[in-house]
N, C-alpha and C positions, 0 to 999 in steps of 0.2 A: 327028525328035528328034536333037539333037546328041549326038555319041559320048560326051561326058563325062557327060551325064545318063542315057544308057543304062547306063553303068557303075554309077551309083547305083542304078538300077532292078534291075540284075542282082545287085548286092550285097544289096539289100533282099530280093529273091526268095530268094536263097540263105539268108539269115538266117531268113526266114519258114519255109522248108521244114525246114531242119536242126533248129532249136530247137523249132519246133512239134511235130515228130515226137518229139524227145527228151522233151519234157514229156508226150507222150501215152503213154510207156511205163508210167507209173504205172497207167494204165487196164488194162494187160495183166497186172499183178501178181496181182489176185484170181483170174483164170482160170488162170494158170500155177500158183498155189498149189493150186487145186482139182483141176487135171488131173494134176499131177506130185507134189504134196505137198512142194514145195520151201519152204524157210524164208524168212521175210521178210528175214532177215539176208543170205542169198545173193542174193536179188533186189535188195535195196537196194545191195549191194556192187557190182553191175554199174554203177550210176551213178558210183561212185567210180573204178572201173576206166576208164570212158569219159572222165572228167575228167582222169585222169592221162595217158591216151594222147593226149588232145587236146593237152596241152602237149608231150609227148614227140615226137609226130609233127609238131607245128608246127615243131620244130627242123629238120625236113626240108622241109616244105612252104614255109616262109618263104624260105629261100635258093633253093629251086628256082623260086619265083615271081620272085625277083630276076633269075634267069638266063634262064629259059625263057618268062616272061610268065605272067600270072595265068590266062588262058583255058585253057591246057593243063593246068595243075595242078588247076584247079577241075573240068574235065571228067573227069579220072581219079578224083578224090576224090568227086565227085558220083555217078558211076556206082557206085563202091564203096559209098557210103552207101545208095543205093537197093537194091543187091544185098544189103547187110546186113539190111535189113528183109524181103526175100524169104527169106533164109536163116533169119531168126528164126522164120518160119512153119513151118520144117521141123525145129526143134530137138527133141531127145528126151532130152538128158542135160545135166547142169549144165556140163560142160566146153565143150559146144557153145555155150551161152549166153555164157560168159565169152569165148570166142574171137570171137564175133560182135561183142560190145561192144568188145573190145580192138582189133580190126583194121579191118574195113570201117566200122563206125560211128565208131570212133576216128579213122579217116582223114578222114571227112566233117567231124567236129568240128574237126579240126586246121586245116583250111583256111577254115572258115566265117568266122572273125574275122581271122586274120592276113593271109590273101591278099585278102579282099574289102576290108577297111578300108585295107590298104596300097595297094590300087589306087585307092581314092577319094582317099587322101592324095596320090598322085602326080598326079592330074588337077586337084586344086584346091589352090592356095595361098591365093587369096582364098576365103572362105566354106568353108574346110576343116572347121571345127567343125560348121557347120550341115549340110553334106552328109554328114559322118560320122553325125550324129544321124539324118538321114532314112534312111540305110541301116540303122541300128540300130532304127528304128521297126518295120522288118520283123520283128525278133525279138519285140517285144511283140505285134504283130498275130498272129504265129504261135502264141504262147503262148495267146492268147485264142480263136483260130479253129480250130486243128487238133485239139486234144483233144476238143471236142464232136463233130466229124466222126468221129474215131477211135472214140469211144464208141458212136455210132450204127451204124457199120459192124460193130463187135464184136457188138452186140446183134442186128443183122439177119442178118449173114452168118457169124458165128463168128470167133474170134480169128485162126485161120490164114488164112482168106480175106482178112480185114481187113488183116493184116500184109502179105500178098502184094500186095494192091491199093495200099496206101499206099506200099510200096517201089517198085512200078512207076511210080506217079505221081511219086514223089520223084525217081527217076532221070531221067524225061523233063523235069521242071521244072528240075532242077539242070543238066542238059546245055544246056537253053535259056538259062539264066542265064549259064553259062560262055561261051556263044557270043558274048556282047556285052562280055565282059571282056577288055580289052587295055591295053597301055601307051600313053601319049600320045606323039605325035610332036612335033617342034619346032613351036612356035606354037599347039599345041592346049591347053596348060595354062592354066587360069583363074588369073591372077596378080593380086596386089594389093600395094600398098606396105606395107612393114613385116611381110610374111609371111616364112615360112621359106624356106630356100634352094631354088633350082630343082631339078627332078628330076635325079638323077645327081650332084648336089653333096652335100657333107657328109662325114661320117666313114665309113671302112670298118669292118668287123666288128672287126678287131683293134684299131684305133684307139679305137673306142667302148669296148671292154673296159678300156682303160687309163684311163678317166675315172671320177671319183668319182660323177658323175651316173648313170652306167649301173648301178653296184652299189647305189646308193641307191634307184633305181627298182625294181630287182629285190627289194630288201628290203621296200619299201613294198608291192609286189604280193603278196609272200608273206604279209604281215601282214593285209591287208584282204580278199584274195580268198576265204579260207575262209568269211567271213561271207556272201558272195554265193552260195555253194553250199549252205551249211548252213541258212540261214533258210528259203528256199523249200521245202526238202525236209521240214522238221519243223514248219512253221508251222501247217498245218491240224491236225496232231495236237495241237499246243500249244493251239490254240483249243478243240478238243474236250475236252482236259483241263480247260479253264476252264469247261466246261459248255455250250459252243455246240453245237447240233445239227450234224450232218455237212454239210448243205447250206450253212448259214451259215458254218461254218468254212472251207468251200471258197471262199467269197466273199473270204476274206483273200488268196488267191492272185490273184483277179481284181483286187483293189485294188492289189496290186503291179504287175500288168500295166498297168492304167490310169495309175497314178501314174508308172510308169517312162516312159511315152510323154511325159508332160509334162516329166519330168526330162531326158530325152534332148534334147528340143527346146530347153529353156531353157539347158542346159549347152552344147549345140552353138553356139548364138548367143553365149553368154558367152565361149567359147573365142576366137571371132573378135574380140571386143571387148576382153576383159581378159587374154587369153593363157591357155595351157593350165595353167601352174603355179598361177595364181590360181583358175582354175576347179577345179583339183584340190583345193585347200584347201577351197573351198566344198562340194564333193561329200563330202569326207571328214568335214567338220564335220557335215553333214547325216546321213551314215551313223552317226556316233557318237551323234547325238541320237536317231535312230530305234532303234538298238540299246539305248540306255539306256531308252527307252520300253518296248521289248519286255521288258527285264529286270525292270522295276518295275511294269508295268501289272498291276492286280489285277481289272479289270473289262472287259467287252467294248468299251465306248466308248473308253477310253484305248488299248486294244489296237488297234482299227481306226485310230485317229489315229496311233499309232506306226508301224503298217504303211504308212500313206500317206507318212509322212516317209521311212521306209526305202525305199519303192518309188521315190521321186524320186531318192534317192542311188544306188540300184541301177542305174537307167537311165542316170544321168549318168556313173557310173564306167565303164560299158562303152563310152561315147563318148570319154572324155577321153584314154585311153592312147595310141591311135594318133597323134593330133595332137601329144601331148607328145613322143613319139619323134621325130616330124618336126621339132619345134622344137629339140630338144636335139642331134640327130645328123644332120639332113638326110635326104635320100632315097636316098643312095648304097647303103646296105645296110639299108634300112628293114625289109624282111621278116625278115632274120636277127636284127636287134636286137629287133624287136617280138616275134618268136617266143621268144627267150630270156627276155624279161621275162614273157611269158605263161606259159612253162614254170615259172618260179619260183612263180607264183601257183597254177597247177593242181596242182603237186606237193604243196603244202601243203593246198590245198582238197580234194584227194581224200580226206583223212583227216577232214575236218570233219564230214560227216554221220554217219560211223561213230562218232567220238568223242562227238558230241553224244548219239547213241543210247545209247552205253555209259554216259555220265554220267547219263542219265535212268534207265536200268535200275538203276544203283547207288544213286542219290540220290533218285530219285522225282520229278524235275522238271527243267525246262530252265533254271532260274535260273543254275546254275554255267556252263552252256554259253554262254548269252547274256552273262553277266558276263565270261567269258574272251574272247569275241569283242570285246566293248567295249574291254577293256584292249589287245588287239592293235591295234584301229583307232585308239585314242588314241596309241599309239606310232607308227603309220603317219603320223598327222597331224603329230606332232613331226618326223618325218624329212622330210616334204614341206617344212616350214618351213626346213630346212637346205639345200634344193636351191639351187644357184647360179642366177643369171639365165641363161636359155638362150643369150644372146649371148656369155657367158663360159665356158660349160660345155665347149665343144669344145677349149678350150685345155688341159684336163686337170683 
């Protein structure tokens, strides 16, 4: 297999392991509550801490990948991520849980998007969108495949043994994925007419910060990213509040996973055909439609339909950002620029699940939370329409 396709496989495997295990943590919450008596608020806050550290540590991982190459960075963060799950099996106090999520697990999350998708962007100028989408399909497959495995291990072996085994397996798989991740050499890049500048060309970090496009993209990410973190966290609970039995409410998350695969592939091909900015507009419009459906749906049928629309947008938006950074700023400092934009999103997204829960406790429903997220996404869509054409953005 050619090296550039191995990079896509390595990126997809990293996404599969990191996000699959992250989504599995919810299965550990009941046993942690039963054994330690910890509150749901404390256990839920760990997800917010992990999302915040994902962005904060990405500010380190992105520039390091630009300088040292993706393989070295992913090897270190992959080993730390596996170690984090092993340490999770040995916790006995709340502060230990917080430290595990903030540092080793946060490090794995920090590199899983910024470094892997940046590597794919460097290898592919032609079909950059499609290859990014294929890498992100690993995320959806992990969301669907890993939690059932984790649930079975918890049931058969107990939560501590399950966490240890998952951590060891994660470390091995992530190190294997890191071993195929490298920078392209001259002549190895898949190029096409009309694509973004070659690897190494484009704006530096300081030059990018001087452009309006950079700050506009940061604001857009801050406005829409909370929706992508809040909806999956509270969706099953919202379904049960509407009268769905727990198994059927859990299917809402499966719908997101399945629809997101379609969204990733469609948007990935769309980026290659109509450009990242236009694909961004379509994704954000789809997200707004899905959130409006969630806000106003009063019965299970419309709710499932809204979730399917939301899921397509959810998948597409995780594909579109890295190619957009390449379109607007080139590849010279892709990791650093991508990391900064991601940090803007995760910083605000970290508060989304907690604020939505607080709004529910105070007002008795998710209507205010979904309505607020819809308004933020509408503003993000307006900002996308103000973005200059990529070929003029580098001028300032």
